N, C-alpha and C positions, 0 to 999 in steps of 0.2 A: 376606876373611872366609870361611873354608871351613867347611862343615857336613857332618856325617854325621847322617842322620835315620832313626830307627826308627819305622815307621808302619803302621797297618792301619785298616780300617773307615772310616766316613764322617768321623770326626774327623781321622784321619790324612790322608785325601784332601783335605779342605777346608783344613786347616792348611798342608799343602804348597802348595796352590794360592795361599794368601795369601803364603807366603814367596816363591814365584816372582813373584807380582805386585809384591813389593818388591825383586825382582831379587837375591834371596839366591843364593849360590853353593853349590849342593848337590852334593857330590862323590860321595856314595853313599847309597843307600836300602836299608835292611833291612826286609823285609815278610814276610808268611806265605803259604804255599800255602793255598788255601781247603779246608776240610774237607768231605769227601763226606757227612758225617753232619750238617752244619749247613746251615740254610736261608740262602742268600747273598742278602740283600736290600739290601746296602750297596755303595758304590762301590769300585772296585778300585784300590788304590795301585799295584799292578804296572802296570796299564794307563796310569795317569797318568805313571809313570816312563818307560814306553816312548814315550808321546806326546811327552814333553819330552826324550827322548834322555838320560835320567839313568841311569847304571849302577845296577843293583839286584841284591839277592840275597834268596832266600827261605829260605836256611839260617840258623840262629841266629847272631846277632852274637856269642854267647858261645863259639862254636867256636874253637879255637886259631888256625886259619888266618885266621879273620875278625878276631880280635883283632889279629893281625899286620897285616892290611889297614888297620885303623883307625889303628894306630901309624904306618904308612907315609904315610897321608893327613895325619896330624897336624892334625886339625881344630881350629878355634877353639872350636866348640860341638858338642856331641852333644845332639840333641833327640829326645824320644820322645813320640809321639802315638798312644795306644791300642795300643801294641806289647804283645803278650801274654806275652813272656818277661821275667822279672826280669833286669836287666842287671848283670853281675858288677862288683864294686867296682873291679877293675883297669881296666876300661874307663872307668869314671867319672873316673879320674885322667888319662886321655889328653888330652882337650880342654883347651887352654890357658886358656879363659875359662869353662869350666863345662859340666856336663851337666844338662839340664832336662827335666822331664816335664809333660805336660798331663793333668791328672786330672779326671774327670767328676763332681766334687762340690765343695761348699764346704768345703774342708779347714780344720781337721783332721777334720771329720765325714766319715764314710764312706770312710776309707782302705781300700785293698784292692780286691777284685774286684767287678765288676758294680755299681758304686755307684748308677747310675740305677735299676736294678731294685729294689735294697734300699730306696732312698728312697721309692719308690712303695709297695712292700709294707708299709713301716712307717708309711705315712700322713703323710709329711712334707709341708709346704706350701711348701717352698723347697729348692733345691739350687744348684748352680753349676758353673763351670769354673775350675780353679785351675792356674796355671803355677808350678812350684816346682823348686828344685834337687834333684837326685837324690843320695841317700846310700844306704848299705848297707841300712838299714831301709826297707821300702816306704812311699812317700808320706809321707815324714817330714822332708824338707829344707826349707830356708828358702823362704818364699813370695815370689814376684815380683809376681804380679798375680792378681786374681780378678774374675769377673763372676757375679752372682747371677741365678737364674731362679726364677720362681714355678711351683708345681705346683698346678694346679686339681684339684678333687675328681673331675672327669670325665676327667682326663688319664690315658692309658695310659703305660706305660714308653716306648713308641715316640714318643709325643707329647713326653714330657719329653726323651728323647734328642735329638730334633730341636731343641729349645730349647737344650740343652747344647751341641750342635754349633755353633749360631750364636754362643753365648757364647764358645766356644773360639776361634773365628775372630776375634772382637772382641778377645780377650785377646792373641792373636798379633799382630794388626794394630797395636795400640798399644804393645806391649812390645818388638817386634823392633827398632825404631829405638833404644829406650832401652838394650837389651842391647848393640847394636853400638857405641853411644856410651859405654857404661860407666856409665850413669846410672840403671839399673834398681834398684828397691828389693830389699832382702833382709830379709824379716821372719821372725824365728825362729818355727817352728811350735810351738804349745803342744799336745803330744800328749795331755796329761791332759784337755784340753777337748774331745777328739774321740772317734772310735770307729773300730773296724776290723771289716770283714766279709769272709768268705771267698767263694769261688765258689759257684755254684748248679748243681745237677743237675736233670734233668727230674723225678726222683722227688720233689724238694723242692716240686713243684707239687701234691702230694696235699692235698686239702682236709680239714681237721679241722672237722667240723660243730659241735663244742662251742665253737669260737671264735665271736665275735660276727659279725653280718651285715656290719658295716663292715670288720672284719679280713679276712673271707673275700673281700669285694668288693675290698679293696686287693690281696690276693694275686692275684686274677683279673686285675685291670688291670695288675698289675706283671709278669705273665708271659704275657699274651695275645699274639696274633700281632704281630710275626713270631717271637716266642719260643714255646717248646714248649706253653705253656698250663697252666692249673690243671685238675685232674681229680678225679673221684670214681669209685666203682664201684657199679654196680647189678646185683645178682645175678651178680657176677663179671665183668660187662662194663664196660670202661673208657669213661667218658663225659668228654670234654674240654669244659670250660665256657669259652667265649671272652668272654662278657659277661654281666653280671648287675647288679642294683640292690638295695640294702638298703631294706626297707620296715618299717613298724611292724607289730607283732603278736608273738605268742608261740606256740611249739610245741616239742615235744621236738626236740633236735638230730637232723637227718637226716629228720625226718618231713615228708611231703608234705601240705600243708594245702589246696592247690588245684591243679588241672591247667591251667586256662585263666583267668588266667595261672598259670604253673607257679611255685609258691612253696614253699620248704622252710624248716623250722625250723632255728634255729642256737642257740648258747649265749645269744644276746641279739638278738632281732629275727628277722625273716624275710628270706630272700634270694629275689628273683625272677629266675629264669634267663631271659635274653633271646636268647642264641645259644649253642648247644652242638651237639656231634656225637659219635658218629653221631646222626642225627635219629631218635630213638626216638619212636614215637607216644605221645600222652598216655595212651591206654588201657594200652599195654604198660608205660610208665613207672610208672603208678600201680600196676599189678598187681605189677610187680617190687619196687617199694619197699614195697608193702603186705605182700607175702609175705616180704620180707626183714626187715621190721620197722624199716626206716630205711636211710639211705645210710651208706656207710663211707668 
């Protein structure tokens, strides 16, 4: 049973580990070069491949010469675990027993990019990990298996990602034997019951103080470390807010109502900032906000 695996990030690393634990025959791994502009806080699929003497490539699987390599391998399965490139339809037709992807949400909800971050930002109370067959449309093929995870109100996106990572491993652990035996489920996905979200850029972390304190809190915990963070501007100076907490009260959006603790008005409720940088002094912060008439 030959495999070609496309993988990156912790989910890719841990799912490959599980396949190796089950003695799967991985012929080739496609992964990515780490970006110099990205904080690398996750495990290296490349290092895992090297440690297990598995051939790997960091060029895109979609390049013509790599498509030909996959054809020559003639894998039974093509598996994708947090690989960042959409895989061309012609590649999906090569494996004799199917091409499958592990997605970090409870599909069909949160199809598309960065599903964990979006789930936290939108205040969801649950998400999951889903193994599904790949088709031309992203995250739209038949579902094989799913594992649900709960999102606590205090969870950051990193916390939830850790839970999703563990759920992904559970899904692979129990479904790989079924896939090889030909007994795995295939449940059609109801796209009308789901949602699709695109990728996020650092600029998307800009805080809109007219939103409610809970909405802003969800944004902050959805993009806090190791992600770029939510931010505001005080007299033209960017302030990244790493943690906060919604509290009762009312004030104009962006208005500082107290300095110790630091509380700011929103569209509904107050937001208490508990960790931000650069660490502006309370006096300076109050003077800047006061002179500017609010945060932007």
